[in-house]
C-alpha positions as YAML, in Angstrom:
chain: A
units: angstrom
residues:
- id: 1
  name: UNK
  ca: [-10.52, 17.88, 8.66]
- id: 2
  name: UNK
  ca: [-9.68, 14.23, 8.24]
- id: 3
  name: UNK
  ca: [-9.23, 12.04, 11.30]
- id: 4
  name: UNK
  ca: [-5.60, 12.14, 12.39]
- id: 5
  name: UNK
  ca: [-6.00, 8.72, 14.03]
- id: 6
  name: UNK
  ca: [-6.11, 7.05, 10.59]
- id: 7
  name: UNK
  ca: [-2.39, 7.70, 10.04]
- id: 8
  name: UNK
  ca: [-0.78, 5.40, 12.59]
- id: 9
  name: UNK
  ca: [-2.38, 2.12, 11.44]
- id: 10
  name: UNK
  ca: [-1.44, 2.87, 7.83]
- id: 11
  name: UNK
  ca: [2.13, 3.67, 8.76]
- id: 12
  name: UNK
  ca: [2.39, 0.51, 10.86]
- id: 13
  name: UNK
  ca: [1.19, -1.53, 7.88]
- id: 14
  name: UNK
  ca: [3.78, 0.10, 5.62]
- id: 15
  name: UNK
  ca: [6.43, -0.71, 8.22]
- id: 16
  name: UNK
  ca: [5.45, -4.40, 8.22]
- id: 17
  name: UNK
  ca: [5.62, -4.53, 4.43]
- id: 18
  name: UNK
  ca: [9.08, -2.95, 4.42]
- id: 19
  name: UNK
  ca: [10.22, -5.46, 7.04]
- id: 20
  name: UNK
  ca: [9.20, -8.22, 4.59]
- id: 21
  name: UNK
  ca: [11.43, -6.56, 1.94]
- id: 22
  name: UNK
  ca: [14.33, -5.11, 3.95]
- id: 23
  name: UNK
  ca: [16.69, -5.00, 0.97]
- id: 24
  name: UNK
  ca: [14.50, -2.43, -0.79]
- id: 25
  name: UNK
  ca: [15.44, 1.18, -0.34]
- id: 26
  name: UNK
  ca: [12.45, 3.22, 0.82]
- id: 27
  name: UNK
  ca: [12.00, 4.82, -2.60]
- id: 28
  name: UNK
  ca: [12.06, 1.41, -4.26]
- id: 29
  name: UNK
  ca: [9.47, 0.11, -1.85]
- id: 30
  name: UNK
  ca: [7.16, 3.06, -2.49]
- id: 31
  name: UNK
  ca: [7.55, 3.03, -6.25]
- id: 32
  name: UNK
  ca: [6.84, -0.71, -6.46]
- id: 33
  name: UNK
  ca: [3.83, -0.51, -4.16]
- id: 34
  name: UNK
  ca: [2.39, 2.65, -5.68]
- id: 35
  name: UNK
  ca: [2.69, 1.31, -9.21]
- id: 36
  name: UNK
  ca: [0.88, -1.87, -8.25]
- id: 37
  name: UNK
  ca: [-1.83, -0.03, -6.30]
- id: 38
  name: UNK
  ca: [-2.42, 2.45, -9.12]
- id: 39
  name: UNK
  ca: [-2.84, -0.44, -11.55]
- id: 40
  name: UNK
  ca: [-5.27, -2.11, -9.12]
- id: 41
  name: UNK
  ca: [-7.50, 0.96, -8.68]
- id: 42
  name: UNK
  ca: [-7.20, 2.04, -12.31]
- id: 43
  name: UNK
  ca: [-6.89, 5.74, -11.66]
- id: 44
  name: UNK
  ca: [-4.47, 8.44, -10.51]
- id: 45
  name: UNK
  ca: [-3.69, 7.82, -6.83]
- id: 46
  name: UNK
  ca: [-4.07, 11.53, -6.10]
- id: 47
  name: UNK
  ca: [-7.85, 11.06, -6.24]
- id: 48
  name: UNK
  ca: [-8.13, 7.77, -4.31]
- id: 49
  name: UNK
  ca: [-9.56, 7.89, -0.79]
- id: 50
  name: UNK
  ca: [-7.54, 6.27, 2.00]
- id: 51
  name: UNK
  ca: [-9.85, 3.32, 2.51]
- id: 52
  name: UNK
  ca: [-9.85, 2.44, -1.20]
- id: 53
  name: UNK
  ca: [-6.08, 2.91, -1.39]
- id: 54
  name: UNK
  ca: [-5.38, 0.56, 1.48]
- id: 55
  name: UNK
  ca: [-7.86, -2.07, 0.26]
- id: 56
  name: UNK
  ca: [-5.96, -2.12, -3.05]
- id: 57
  name: UNK
  ca: [-2.66, -2.02, -1.15]
- id: 58
  name: UNK
  ca: [-3.64, -5.14, 0.80]
- id: 59
  name: UNK
  ca: [-4.63, -6.97, -2.38]
- id: 60
  name: UNK
  ca: [-1.32, -6.11, -4.03]
- id: 61
  name: UNK
  ca: [0.67, -7.06, -0.95]
- id: 62
  name: UNK
  ca: [-1.12, -10.41, -0.69]
- id: 63
  name: UNK
  ca: [-0.25, -11.13, -4.32]
- id: 64
  name: UNK
  ca: [3.38, -10.21, -3.67]
- id: 65
  name: UNK
  ca: [3.45, -12.66, -0.79]
- id: 66
  name: UNK
  ca: [1.86, -15.39, -2.90]
- id: 67
  name: UNK
  ca: [-1.55, -15.22, -1.24]
- id: 68
  name: UNK
  ca: [-5.08, -14.67, -2.45]
- id: 69
  name: UNK
  ca: [-6.36, -11.40, -3.91]
- id: 70
  name: UNK
  ca: [-9.58, -11.23, -1.90]
...
């Protein structure tokens, strides 16, 4: 079984991103983020492990905010 304690930090990060884009509906936020993350990892997100997903998520978010990729 995967560690249940991994969920809260990920959800808190998603909350902070949504707070940066409060005019997005939740579905819009997810579709935009998931599309960018899938492009970043180059594969179906169904098969991406959490750590890899959130590393790509951070890179995409930093680009959205005008920051560096790395």
